[in-house]
C-alpha positions as CSV (number, residue, x, y, z in Angstrom):
1,X,0.0,0.0,0.0
2,X,1.4,3.4,-0.9
3,X,2.3,5.7,2.0
4,X,-0.2,8.4,2.8
5,X,0.9,12.0,2.2
6,X,0.1,15.2,4.1
7,X,-2.2,16.2,1.3
8,X,-4.4,13.2,2.0
9,X,-5.2,14.6,5.5
10,X,-5.5,18.3,4.8
11,X,-9.3,18.4,5.0
12,X,-9.6,16.3,8.2
13,X,-10.3,18.3,11.3
14,X,-7.7,17.4,14.0
15,X,-6.7,18.9,17.3
16,X,-3.2,20.4,17.3
17,X,-2.0,17.5,19.4
18,X,-3.5,14.9,17.1
19,X,-2.0,16.6,14.1
20,X,1.5,16.8,15.7
21,X,1.4,13.1,16.5
22,X,0.2,12.2,13.0
23,X,2.9,14.3,11.4
24,X,5.6,12.5,13.5
25,X,4.1,9.0,12.9
26,X,3.9,9.5,9.1
27,X,7.3,11.2,9.0
28,X,6.1,14.2,7.1
29,X,8.5,17.1,6.7
30,X,8.3,20.0,9.1
31,X,7.5,22.6,6.4
32,X,3.8,22.2,6.2
33,X,2.8,25.8,6.7
34,X,-0.1,25.7,4.3
35,X,-1.8,22.9,6.2
36,X,-1.1,24.6,9.6
37,X,-2.7,27.8,8.3
38,X,-5.8,25.9,7.1
39,X,-6.1,24.0,10.3
40,X,-6.3,27.3,12.3
41,X,-9.0,28.8,10.0
42,X,-12.8,28.5,10.3
43,X,-14.0,25.4,8.6
44,X,-16.1,27.2,6.0
45,X,-12.9,29.1,4.8
46,X,-10.6,26.0,4.6
47,X,-11.2,25.1,0.9
48,X,-10.3,28.6,-0.3
49,X,-7.3,28.9,2.1
50,X,-5.9,25.6,0.9
51,X,-6.2,26.8,-2.6
52,X,-4.5,30.1,-2.1
53,X,-2.1,29.0,0.6
54,X,-2.8,32.0,2.8
55,X,-5.4,33.0,5.4
56,X,-4.6,36.7,5.0
57,X,-6.4,39.2,2.9
58,X,-4.3,42.0,1.5
59,X,-4.4,45.3,3.4
60,X,-7.6,47.3,2.8
61,X,-5.7,50.5,1.8
62,X,-8.7,52.7,0.7
63,X,-11.6,51.5,2.8
64,X,-12.4,54.9,4.3
65,X,-11.9,56.6,0.9
66,X,-14.3,54.2,-0.7
67,X,-17.0,54.7,2.0
68,X,-16.7,58.5,1.7
69,X,-16.9,58.2,-2.1
70,X,-20.0,56.1,-1.9
71,X,-21.7,58.7,0.4
72,X,-20.9,61.4,-2.1
73,X,-22.2,59.4,-5.1
74,X,-25.4,58.7,-3.3
75,X,-26.0,62.3,-2.1
76,X,-24.6,64.2,-5.1
77,X,-25.8,62.0,-8.0
78,X,-28.8,60.2,-6.5
79,X,-30.1,62.4,-3.7
80,X,-30.2,59.4,-1.3
81,X,-28.9,58.5,2.1
82,X,-27.1,55.1,2.2
83,X,-28.8,54.3,5.6
84,X,-32.3,54.3,4.2
85,X,-33.6,50.8,3.3
86,X,-35.7,50.2,0.2
87,X,-36.8,46.6,0.8
88,X,-38.8,45.3,3.7
89,X,-37.8,41.7,3.7
90,X,-34.7,39.5,3.0
91,X,-36.8,37.7,0.3
92,X,-37.2,41.0,-1.6
93,X,-33.4,41.6,-1.3
94,X,-32.8,38.1,-2.6
95,X,-35.2,38.6,-5.5
96,X,-33.4,41.8,-6.4
97,X,-30.0,40.1,-6.2
98,X,-30.9,37.0,-8.3
99,X,-31.0,38.6,-11.8
100,X,-28.0,40.8,-11.0
101,X,-25.9,37.7,-10.1
102,X,-27.2,35.7,-13.1
103,X,-26.2,38.5,-15.5
104,X,-22.9,39.6,-13.9
105,X,-21.3,36.5,-12.6
106,X,-20.3,35.1,-16.0
107,X,-18.5,38.3,-17.0
108,X,-16.1,37.8,-14.0
109,X,-15.5,34.1,-14.4
110,X,-18.2,32.8,-12.1
111,X,-20.7,31.5,-14.6
112,X,-22.8,28.7,-13.0
113,X,-22.1,29.9,-9.4
114,X,-25.2,30.1,-7.3
115,X,-26.4,33.5,-6.2
116,X,-25.1,34.4,-2.7
117,X,-27.6,33.5,0.0
118,X,-28.9,36.6,1.8
119,X,-29.4,35.9,5.5
120,X,-30.2,37.7,8.7
121,X,-27.4,39.4,10.5
122,X,-25.8,37.9,13.6
123,X,-26.9,39.2,17.0
124,X,-25.4,42.7,17.4
125,X,-24.2,42.9,13.8
126,X,-24.5,46.5,12.5
127,X,-22.7,46.3,9.2
128,X,-23.7,44.6,6.0
129,X,-21.3,41.8,5.3
130,X,-20.3,39.6,2.4
131,X,-19.0,36.4,3.9
132,X,-16.3,34.3,2.3
133,X,-18.6,31.3,2.4
134,X,-20.9,33.0,-0.1
135,X,-23.4,34.5,2.2
136,X,-24.5,38.1,2.5
137,X,-26.0,39.3,5.8
138,X,-28.0,42.5,5.9
139,X,-29.2,44.5,8.9
140,X,-32.5,46.3,8.3
141,X,-30.8,49.7,7.5
142,X,-28.8,48.1,4.7
143,X,-31.6,46.6,2.6
144,X,-31.2,48.9,-0.3
145,X,-30.1,48.4,-3.9
146,X,-26.8,50.2,-3.4
147,X,-25.8,48.2,-0.4
148,X,-26.9,44.9,-2.0
149,X,-24.8,45.7,-5.0
150,X,-21.9,46.7,-2.8
151,X,-22.0,43.2,-1.1
152,X,-22.5,41.5,-4.5
153,X,-19.4,43.3,-5.7
154,X,-17.4,41.8,-2.8
155,X,-18.5,38.3,-3.8
156,X,-17.7,38.9,-7.5
157,X,-14.3,40.2,-6.4
158,X,-13.5,37.2,-4.2
159,X,-15.7,34.6,-5.8
160,X,-12.9,32.7,-7.6
161,X,-11.4,31.7,-4.2
162,X,-8.7,34.4,-4.2
163,X,-8.6,36.8,-1.2
164,X,-8.2,40.2,-2.9
165,X,-8.1,43.7,-1.3
166,X,-11.6,44.2,0.0
167,X,-12.1,47.7,-1.4
168,X,-9.3,47.8,-3.9
169,X,-9.3,49.0,-7.5
170,X,-11.0,45.9,-8.9
171,X,-13.8,46.1,-6.3
172,X,-14.5,49.7,-7.1
173,X,-14.5,49.1,-10.8
174,X,-17.0,46.2,-10.3
175,X,-19.2,48.4,-8.1
176,X,-19.2,51.3,-10.6
177,X,-20.4,48.9,-13.3
178,X,-23.1,47.3,-11.2
179,X,-24.6,50.6,-9.9
180,X,-24.5,52.0,-13.4
181,X,-26.3,49.0,-15.0
182,X,-28.7,48.1,-12.2
183,X,-29.6,51.5,-10.6
184,X,-28.8,53.9,-13.4
185,X,-26.0,56.0,-11.9
186,X,-23.7,57.6,-14.5
187,X,-20.4,55.8,-14.6
188,X,-18.5,58.8,-15.9
189,X,-19.7,60.9,-13.1
190,X,-18.8,58.2,-10.5
191,X,-15.3,57.9,-12.1
192,X,-14.9,61.7,-11.9
193,X,-15.8,61.7,-8.2
194,X,-13.5,58.8,-7.6
195,X,-10.6,60.7,-9.2
196,X,-11.3,63.8,-7.3
197,X,-11.4,61.9,-4.0
198,X,-8.3,59.8,-4.7
199,X,-10.2,56.5,-5.0
200,X,-8.4,54.1,-7.3
201,X,-10.5,52.0,-9.6
202,X,-9.9,49.5,-12.4
203,X,-11.6,50.6,-15.6
204,X,-11.4,47.0,-17.1
205,X,-13.6,45.8,-14.2
206,X,-16.4,48.2,-14.9
207,X,-17.7,46.6,-18.1
208,X,-20.0,48.3,-20.6
209,X,-22.2,51.0,-19.1
210,X,-25.3,52.8,-20.5
211,X,-25.1,56.4,-21.6
212,X,-21.7,57.2,-20.2
213,X,-18.1,57.3,-21.5
214,X,-14.9,57.3,-19.4
215,X,-11.3,56.6,-20.0
216,X,-10.4,52.9,-20.4
């Protein structure tokens, strides 16, 4: 019988003591950092971590700038407050998200991937969150088209199993495209605001947008 390798056991949940003993018994090399990282991660994150070899997301360098830019876009271009919900139930949120995901996922290499499940927030959760296990949790205040598209943009950004910068240039480009196509914001005006406020965006991630032209 061939000798089992470390790879054979990477998805088995072991205690640290069990794993150390198994590693000694099987005479595996000490350099098994990828497995050790996966062992310490939450179970729902393990497949993606094993694939990428890292539990760490790149530093979120422009988070505050993106949030400020979003507030400006909503107030200046849409006359809206980001904290005002538009949908009463999670079912309505999910119904809105379904055609968006069906149309947009293939453009970013995620064709055939199920729409993220929209769920209730955890107790005490105040922020809308896009989870790495493909859930989106929405407190009542966040049940609006913009916030849903923001969280969908996170799942489109990370959906291939790669932990990218959460609010980096690719994410901003995806969000500009989504809000232009699905709400009607002018992509060119959003790009102008982004440049004024120092928000970096990836033009290639925007895709085609109705009624607006910006530099590619």
